[in-house]
C-alpha positions as CSV (number, residue, x, y, z in Angstrom):
1,M,-16.4,19.7,-11.8
2,D,-15.0,22.6,-13.6
3,M,-11.6,23.9,-12.6
4,P,-11.0,27.6,-12.3
5,F,-7.7,27.2,-14.7
6,A,-7.3,27.5,-18.4
7,R,-6.2,24.3,-20.2
8,D,-2.4,24.1,-20.6
9,Y,-1.9,26.6,-17.8
10,F,0.6,25.1,-15.5
11,D,4.3,24.5,-16.3
12,S,4.3,22.1,-13.2
13,I,2.0,20.7,-10.7
14,I,3.3,19.3,-7.4
15,S,1.4,17.1,-4.8
16,V,3.0,16.0,-1.7
17,D,1.3,13.4,0.6
18,A,-2.3,14.2,-1.0
19,Y,-2.8,12.6,-4.3
20,H,-3.4,9.0,-3.0
21,Y,-6.6,10.2,-1.3
22,F,-8.2,11.1,-4.5
23,G,-6.1,9.8,-7.3
24,C,-6.5,6.0,-7.0
25,K,-9.6,6.1,-9.3
26,A,-9.3,5.6,-13.0
27,D,-9.3,8.8,-15.3
28,V,-8.5,11.2,-12.3
29,F,-5.2,12.1,-13.6
30,A,-6.3,12.2,-17.2
31,D,-9.3,14.3,-16.6
32,R,-8.4,16.5,-13.6
33,I,-4.6,16.8,-13.9
34,L,-3.1,16.3,-17.3
35,P,-5.4,18.8,-19.2
36,F,-4.1,21.7,-17.1
37,V,-0.4,21.0,-17.8
38,K,1.3,22.7,-20.7
39,E,3.2,20.6,-23.3
40,N,6.4,19.6,-21.9
41,G,5.2,20.4,-18.5
42,H,5.7,18.3,-15.4
43,V,3.7,16.7,-12.6
44,M,5.5,15.5,-9.5
45,I,3.7,13.7,-6.9
46,A,5.1,12.1,-3.6
47,V,2.8,9.6,-1.8
48,P,3.2,6.9,0.8
49,G,3.1,3.6,-0.9
50,L,3.8,-0.3,-0.5
51,K,6.8,-2.3,-1.4
52,E,4.5,-5.1,-1.8
53,Q,0.9,-6.2,-0.9
54,P,0.8,-7.2,2.7
55,K,-0.4,-10.7,3.6
56,G,-1.5,-12.7,6.7
57,E,-0.7,-11.0,10.0
58,L,1.1,-8.2,8.2
59,K,-2.1,-7.5,6.3
60,R,-4.2,-7.3,9.5
61,L,-1.5,-5.0,11.1
62,F,-1.3,-2.7,8.2
63,E,-5.1,-2.4,8.0
64,T,-5.2,-1.6,11.9
65,W,-2.4,1.1,11.5
66,A,-4.1,2.6,8.2
67,E,-7.6,2.4,10.0
68,G,-9.4,0.1,7.7
69,E,-10.5,1.7,4.3
70,D,-7.6,4.0,4.5
71,S,-5.4,0.9,3.6
72,Q,-6.9,0.9,0.2
73,L,-5.1,4.2,-0.7
74,F,-1.6,2.6,-0.5
75,K,-0.4,1.3,-3.7
76,T,2.8,-0.1,-5.1
77,A,5.0,1.6,-7.6
78,S,4.0,-0.7,-10.4
79,W,0.4,-0.2,-9.6
80,W,0.7,3.6,-10.0
81,E,2.8,3.1,-13.1
82,N,0.3,1.0,-14.7
83,L,-2.7,3.4,-13.7
84,L,-0.8,6.2,-15.4
85,I,0.2,4.5,-18.4
86,D,-3.3,3.4,-19.0
87,E,-4.5,7.1,-18.6
88,C,-1.8,8.7,-20.6
89,G,-1.0,6.3,-23.2
90,D,2.0,7.6,-25.2
91,R,1.2,11.2,-24.5
92,C,3.5,11.3,-21.5
93,E,6.7,10.1,-20.0
94,I,6.2,8.3,-16.7
95,K,8.6,7.3,-13.9
96,V,7.6,5.8,-10.5
97,L,10.4,5.4,-8.1
98,E,10.8,4.6,-4.3
99,A,12.2,7.6,-2.5
100,D,15.7,7.2,-1.0
101,C,14.7,9.2,1.9
102,Y,12.4,6.6,3.5
103,D,14.5,5.9,6.4
104,T,15.2,9.5,7.2
105,A,11.6,10.6,6.8
106,W,10.2,8.0,9.2
107,R,13.2,8.4,11.8
108,E,12.6,12.2,11.8
109,W,8.6,11.5,12.2
110,F,9.2,9.2,15.0
111,Q,11.5,11.6,16.9
112,S,9.2,14.7,16.4
113,G,7.5,14.1,19.6
114,H,4.1,13.9,17.8
115,E,1.6,11.4,19.4
116,F,0.9,10.0,16.0
117,G,4.5,9.5,15.3
118,A,4.9,7.4,18.5
119,R,1.8,5.5,17.5
120,D,3.3,4.8,14.0
121,K,6.6,3.8,15.6
122,T,4.9,0.9,17.5
123,F,3.4,-0.5,14.2
124,F,6.7,0.0,12.4
125,D,8.5,-2.1,15.1
126,Q,6.0,-4.9,14.6
127,G,7.0,-5.2,10.8
128,L,5.2,-2.4,8.7
129,Y,8.7,-1.0,8.1
130,D,9.3,-3.9,5.6
131,I,6.1,-3.1,3.4
132,L,5.9,0.4,3.3
133,N,7.8,3.1,1.3
134,F,7.4,6.6,-0.1
135,L,7.0,6.9,-3.9
136,L,8.0,9.6,-6.2
137,I,5.9,9.9,-9.4
138,Y,7.1,12.0,-12.4
139,V,5.1,12.8,-15.4
140,R,6.1,14.9,-18.3
141,K,3.5,15.6,-20.6
142,G,4.6,14.9,-24.3
143,K,7.3,12.8,-25.5
């Protein structure tokens, strides 16, 4: 798929709560994102993630909450870091961190009055809180 942008066009690319839907495949970042970032440019991505892979009853609860195959879109910080290192090699500086705002973001979502927020709180109260997080991914093109 051709992109309507010139190579090395953007100083920064930012994605919030979207990249995990399409970026979990090899070479997406290297082929679809990185070529459009200028040298010394930045890519900042925020996605929901996992502290660890769920097992047993927590795995079943997680897959029910994430509605089956969507559970495959949630990855750990080390998974994302390894994927990006494989794709970028030594062309990029890469940092993947757990966001400090995890508690605040979920609390505000639960208190929003949205029906999905109430549904999510039920699952979190059953143990999902302990395995989920928000991940902040930072990539600088060039080293």
